C-alpha atoms as one frame of an Amber mdcrd trajectory, in Angstrom:
protein
 -13.943  -0.733 -14.026 -10.359  -1.341 -12.912  -9.207  -3.657 -10.187  -5.974
  -3.701  -8.271  -4.591  -6.631  -6.389  -1.670  -6.462  -4.023  -0.141  -9.619
  -2.666   2.604 -10.129  -0.112   6.039 -10.846  -1.535   8.782 -11.116   1.066
   8.217  -8.054   3.310   6.232  -5.842   0.888   2.867  -5.838  -0.780   3.248
  -5.500  -4.547   0.836  -5.191  -7.469   0.053  -8.646  -8.767  -2.662  -8.267
 -11.423  -6.142  -9.700 -11.043  -7.266 -10.566  -7.517  -7.880 -14.188  -6.687
  -7.916 -13.858  -2.866  -6.294 -17.273  -2.566  -4.233 -16.239   0.451  -5.313
 -14.587   3.725  -2.454 -12.140   3.121  -4.052 -10.851  -0.109  -5.511  -7.343
   0.076  -9.305  -7.690   0.216 -10.360  -4.065   0.756  -8.764  -0.669  -0.003
  -9.372   2.979   0.769  -7.775   6.053  -0.823  -7.392   9.460   0.839  -7.642
  12.809  -0.905  -3.955  13.251  -0.009  -2.707  10.226  -1.945  -2.520   7.671
   0.867  -3.739   4.168   0.008  -4.659   1.724   2.783  -5.292  -1.940   2.091
  -6.643  -4.545   4.484  -5.996  -8.279   4.329  -7.912 -11.406   5.151  -5.834
 -11.912   8.273  -6.227  -8.395   9.701  -3.103  -6.644   8.417  -3.244  -3.033
   7.199  -0.731  -1.945   4.572  -0.144   1.701   3.613   1.243   3.114   0.380
   1.890   6.764  -0.416   2.683   8.697  -3.577   2.854   7.806  -7.240   5.442
   5.036  -6.759   3.078   3.118  -4.424   5.933   1.817  -2.337   4.932   0.225
   0.948   5.538   2.761   3.708   3.958   1.021   6.686   2.578  -2.429   7.531
   0.438  -2.791  10.666   0.612  -6.516  11.410  -1.628  -6.298  14.487  -4.317
  -3.943  13.194  -7.158  -6.501  13.404  -7.575 -10.165  14.349  -9.852 -11.107
  11.444 -10.745 -10.313   7.818 -10.833  -6.563   7.149 -14.201  -5.883   5.533
 -14.211  -2.113   5.062 -11.911   0.930   4.961 -13.154   4.511   4.638 -11.347
   7.876   4.827 -12.795  11.013   6.394 -13.491  13.899   4.004 -10.384  15.750
   5.281  -8.194  12.660   4.742  -6.652  12.865   8.214  -8.656   9.938   9.619
  -9.773   6.569   8.342 -11.749   3.695   9.815 -11.186   0.015   9.341 -13.749
  -2.660  10.175 -13.547  -6.423  10.333 -15.590  -9.602  10.210 -15.513  -9.950
  14.018 -17.375  -6.645  14.456 -14.392  -4.474  15.441 -14.133  -0.889  14.181
 -10.968   1.160  14.620 -10.500   4.880  13.974  -7.004   5.805  12.755  -5.464
   9.277  12.734  -2.863   9.930  10.025  -0.027  12.273  10.990   1.223  13.331
   7.544   3.740  15.866   8.914   5.632  13.191  10.870   8.770  11.714   9.327
   8.265   8.868   8.820   4.471   8.937   8.525   2.745   7.987  11.803  -0.653
   6.469  12.518  -2.545   6.743  15.832  -4.956   3.904  16.676  -8.259   4.803
  18.390 -10.301   1.617  19.138 -14.077   1.986  19.081 -16.874  -0.149  20.504
 -17.437  -3.450  18.723 -20.526  -4.978  17.120 -21.900  -8.519  17.324 -20.955
  -9.648  13.821 -19.287  -8.623  10.605 -19.202  -4.939   9.629 -20.297  -4.408
   6.023 -19.906  -0.612   5.732 -18.699   2.375   7.732 -19.156   6.024   6.717
 -18.204   9.367   8.197 -21.046  11.748   9.009 -20.770  14.951   6.993 -19.289
  17.768   9.046 -18.235  15.478  11.904 -14.775  14.012  11.428 -15.004  11.712
  14.441 -18.661  10.710  14.028 -19.090   7.521  12.044 -22.042   5.303  11.180
 -21.771   1.542  10.854
């Protein structure tokens, strides 16, 4: 079992060894697409995206959520992912790989009354998720 920890240094998130989650800016949940995109969520609601073998930060979404990101899941096609947080908010994101630079569309969904522990895509339905 391998673990990755990315912590904020200046304006980028960089690999820092074993996770200790001592800062709300530490990555606390990650998702990986079948197209090589890695998305990490922090304790203070930031989403950070890396792409390719170099894992350089390509996008930081400072206002993605207002609380701890508890779950990230990619659709089977890799063109969508969902992020969920401890306040019960779920957001669907569309990844536009062909755009230069890479673009992300935010599609807010209805919220829950409490923390989201898991979100999955229904097989065969890219925009149908279960939480």
